[in-house]
C-alpha positions in Angstrom: 281.5 -71.2 67.1 279.4 -71.5 70.3 276.0 -70.6 71.5 275.2 -67.3 73.1 272.3 -66.5 75.3 270.0 -63.8 73.9 267.0 -64.0 76.2 266.1 -65.2 79.7 262.5 -64.8 80.9 258.9 -65.9 80.7 258.1 -68.7 78.3 255.4 -66.8 76.4 257.8 -63.9 75.6 260.5 -66.4 74.6 258.2 -68.1 72.1 257.4 -64.7 70.5 261.0 -63.9 70.0 261.9 -67.4 68.9 259.2 -67.2 66.2 260.5 -63.9 64.9 264.0 -65.3 64.7 263.0 -68.5 63.0 261.1 -66.4 60.4 264.5 -64.9 59.6 266.0 -68.4 59.2 267.9 -68.2 62.5 268.1 -71.4 64.5 267.1 -71.0 68.1 267.8 -73.3 71.0 265.3 -73.1 73.9 266.2 -74.3 77.3 263.9 -74.5 80.3 265.4 -73.1 83.5 264.9 -75.9 86.0 266.1 -73.7 88.9 262.7 -72.0 88.8 261.2 -75.2 90.3 263.5 -75.1 93.3 262.4 -71.9 94.8 258.6 -71.6 95.5 257.0 -68.7 93.6 253.6 -67.5 92.6 254.5 -67.3 88.9 252.6 -69.5 86.7 254.8 -69.2 83.6 258.0 -71.1 83.1 261.4 -69.4 83.0 263.3 -70.2 79.8 266.4 -69.1 78.0 267.0 -68.7 74.2 270.4 -69.3 72.6 271.6 -68.7 69.0 274.9 -69.4 67.2 277.5 -66.6 67.6 277.7 -66.4 63.9 274.0 -65.5 63.6 274.2 -62.6 66.1 274.7 -59.9 63.5 271.6 -61.0 61.7 269.6 -61.5 64.9 270.5 -58.3 66.7 268.1 -56.0 64.9 265.2 -58.5 65.5 266.1 -58.8 69.2 266.4 -55.0 69.7 263.0 -54.4 68.0 261.5 -57.1 70.2 262.8 -55.5 73.4 261.6 -52.1 72.4 258.1 -53.4 71.9 257.8 -55.0 75.3 
């Protein structure tokens, strides 16, 4: 099975979600979005993406939804 993207956004939010998923023993891959450096912006935080294994999505989905509702 492959990886699926579950989050794209600010680094600080990504780390919060990553921590919750890892507490549930779900492996998370974090990838920095290098394209954010190409276009000048006033943002100080990095753009990142989180990926998980497709097989973990059923277990991760309730955690992801709870995280999104609390933003």
